[in-house]
C-alpha positions in Angstrom: 51.1 68.3 63.8 50.9 67.6 60.1 50.4 70.4 57.7 47.0 69.9 56.2 48.1 71.4 52.9 50.0 68.2 52.3 46.9 66.0 52.6 45.3 65.1 49.2 41.9 66.7 48.6 38.9 64.4 49.3 36.7 63.6 46.3 33.1 64.6 46.2 31.1 61.9 48.1 27.6 60.9 47.3 25.2 59.7 49.9 23.7 56.6 48.3 22.1 53.4 49.4 22.8 50.7 47.0 22.9 46.9 47.3 26.2 45.4 46.2 27.6 41.9 45.8 30.9 41.5 47.7 33.2 38.9 46.1 36.0 37.5 48.3 39.4 36.1 47.1 38.3 32.6 48.3 35.4 32.7 45.9 32.4 33.2 48.2 30.0 36.1 47.8 27.8 38.1 50.1 25.6 41.2 50.0 26.3 44.6 51.5 24.9 48.1 51.4 27.0 50.8 49.8 26.9 54.4 51.0 29.1 57.5 50.9 30.4 56.7 47.4 33.2 58.6 45.6 35.6 57.9 42.8 38.1 56.7 45.4 36.0 54.4 47.5 32.9 53.8 49.5 31.5 52.8 52.9 30.0 49.3 53.2 27.7 47.9 55.8 28.8 44.6 57.3 31.8 43.1 59.2 35.0 43.2 57.3 38.7 43.0 58.3 41.1 45.9 57.7 43.5 45.0 54.8 41.2 42.5 53.1 40.9 42.9 49.3 37.4 42.6 47.8 35.6 43.0 44.5 32.3 44.8 44.6 29.6 44.6 42.0 27.7 47.9 42.3 24.6 48.7 40.3 25.2 51.2 37.5 28.9 51.2 38.2 30.0 47.6 37.6 32.7 45.6 39.3 35.5 47.3 41.2 38.3 46.0 43.3 39.4 47.6 46.5 40.9 47.2 50.0 39.3 47.6 53.3 41.0 50.6 54.9 39.0 50.9 58.1 36.3 48.9 59.9 34.3 49.7 63.0 30.8 48.9 64.4 29.5 47.0 61.3 30.8 49.6 58.8 33.9 49.6 56.7 35.7 51.9 54.3 36.9 50.6 51.0 39.5 52.4 48.9 39.1 51.4 45.2 42.2 50.4 43.3 43.1 52.5 40.3 43.3 50.7 36.9 46.6 50.8 35.1 46.6 53.4 32.3 47.3 52.1 28.8 50.3 54.3 28.5 51.9 53.4 31.9 54.9 51.9 30.1 54.1 48.3 30.6 55.0 46.1 27.7 
């Protein structure tokens, strides 16, 4: 059994219902509903494959990139990528 104290705390989640544009790496775009939104990710309605990278355009938030981490029954969880910090040492 894993010690639960080792797990990172979950961010506050907001139950929303927003229409988003889903942009795929091959260039096509579709629509999806966003719900259960946090700073780390969201739930999407629709059929997605685990591991796929997507860019979402979400109203009032803008465009974010993420990876599908789970998918079941027409719902999927997307974890947003973190933007590199300006002082991350990259030249």
